[in-house]
Legacy VTK file of the C-alpha trace (Angstrom):
# vtk DataFile Version 3.0
C-alpha trace
ASCII
DATASET POLYDATA
POINTS 73 float
268.566 64.973 56.593
268.380 64.977 52.795
266.255 67.961 51.842
266.779 67.558 48.098
263.539 65.565 47.735
260.162 67.324 48.005
258.461 65.064 50.525
255.888 65.829 53.204
258.384 64.641 55.836
260.936 67.179 54.599
258.319 69.950 54.584
257.399 69.121 58.183
261.069 68.989 59.212
261.774 72.419 57.690
258.691 74.037 59.239
259.609 72.693 62.681
263.213 73.900 62.248
262.010 77.369 61.221
259.664 77.562 64.207
262.470 76.517 66.563
264.997 78.949 65.106
262.557 81.860 65.206
261.416 80.883 68.717
257.868 81.405 67.593
255.469 81.955 70.454
252.610 81.088 68.128
254.371 78.000 66.827
251.604 75.701 68.007
249.189 77.481 65.685
251.433 76.772 62.711
251.410 73.006 62.408
253.810 71.490 59.908
251.101 69.178 58.608
249.222 72.226 57.246
251.919 72.774 54.617
251.816 71.018 51.269
254.644 69.525 49.244
253.342 71.729 46.406
254.966 74.698 48.171
258.233 72.822 48.780
260.559 75.214 46.931
259.140 78.289 48.671
259.400 76.613 52.075
262.943 75.477 51.282
263.914 79.065 50.373
262.614 80.330 53.718
264.286 77.435 55.534
267.657 78.149 53.877
267.433 81.854 54.737
266.461 81.163 58.349
269.219 78.557 58.729
271.835 80.982 57.397
271.160 83.753 59.939
272.018 83.781 63.608
269.543 86.432 64.769
266.392 88.057 63.505
264.766 91.403 64.199
261.137 91.508 65.234
260.171 92.848 61.814
262.068 90.014 60.091
260.270 87.425 62.217
256.929 89.038 61.430
257.708 89.039 57.699
258.774 85.388 57.774
255.677 84.356 59.706
253.554 86.274 57.214
255.207 84.462 54.299
254.725 81.102 55.992
251.087 81.976 56.552
250.648 82.536 52.818
252.124 79.079 52.115
249.774 77.177 54.385
247.513 74.846 52.512
LINES 1 74
73 0 1 2 3 4 5 6 7 8 9 10 11 12 13 14 15 16 17 18 19 20 21 22 23 24 25 26 27 28 29 30 31 32 33 34 35 36 37 38 39 40 41 42 43 44 45 46 47 48 49 50 51 52 53 54 55 56 57 58 59 60 61 62 63 64 65 66 67 68 69 70 71 72
């Protein structure tokens, strides 16, 4: 997938990938469609960080979920 373009489809793809990687129990509450292309760069930064790590501590997951919550539109 080409993530170089800030499209709603790319935003939704990244949010779903983040939810999967973090194994978010509350993933259903965080729907990809609630995120705007306006926040693309911030979402991409989180996506890149999540994709680069194999495992996350509970506090890291909580911090990432908190950041995603701030980006919801």
